[in-house]
C-alpha positions in Angstrom: -81.8 -130.0 54.5 -83.3 -126.5 54.3 -82.2 -123.4 56.2 -84.7 -123.6 59.0 -83.9 -127.3 59.7 -80.2 -126.3 60.2 -81.2 -123.3 62.4 -83.4 -125.4 64.6 -80.7 -128.1 64.9 -78.2 -125.5 66.0 -80.7 -124.0 68.5 -81.4 -127.4 70.0 -77.7 -128.3 70.2 -77.0 -125.0 71.9 -79.8 -125.4 74.3 -78.8 -129.0 75.2 -75.2 -127.9 75.8 -76.4 -125.0 78.0 -78.7 -127.2 80.0 -75.9 -129.8 80.4 -73.5 -127.2 81.7 -76.1 -125.7 84.0 -76.8 -129.2 85.5 -73.1 -129.9 86.0 -72.6 -126.5 87.8 -75.7 -127.0 90.0 -74.5 -130.5 90.9 -70.9 -129.3 91.6 -72.2 -126.5 93.9 -74.8 -128.8 95.5 -77.7 -126.5 94.6 -80.7 -128.6 94.3 -83.5 -126.1 95.0 -86.3 -126.9 92.5 -87.1 -123.3 91.9 -83.6 -122.4 90.9 -83.2 -125.5 88.8 -86.4 -124.6 86.9 -85.4 -121.0 86.4 -81.9 -122.1 85.2 -83.3 -124.6 82.7 -85.9 -122.1 81.4 -83.2 -119.5 80.9 -81.1 -122.0 79.0 -83.9 -122.5 76.6 -84.6 -118.8 76.1 -81.1 -117.1 75.9 -80.1 -118.6 72.5 -83.3 -117.1 70.9 -82.7 -113.7 72.6 -79.0 -113.7 71.4 -80.1 -114.6 67.9 -82.6 -111.8 67.8 -80.1 -109.3 69.1 -77.5 -110.3 66.5 -80.0 -110.2 63.6 -81.6 -106.8 64.6 -78.3 -105.0 65.6 -77.6 -102.0 63.5 -74.5 -100.0 64.6 -75.3 -96.8 62.7 -78.8 -96.6 64.2 -77.5 -96.8 67.8 -75.0 -94.0 67.2 -77.5 -91.7 65.6 -80.0 -92.3 68.4 -77.5 -91.4 71.1 -76.4 -88.3 69.1 -80.1 -87.1 68.9 -80.5 -87.5 72.7 -77.8 -84.9 73.5 
């Protein structure tokens, strides 16, 4: 298995887990509005990618120098 296969498998597992937990929460709260369900499932598919990009692109020194230059 190459690196990207492992990354995609981890992404899919994370997404499936998030969708499963969202479904259980919506069922427990009796929220069955189709719009909210669709929004919830779409966000479950997007947030792992956003979190990965934030972790990969985070540079702590860069943030500190940017805030210092703003003062």
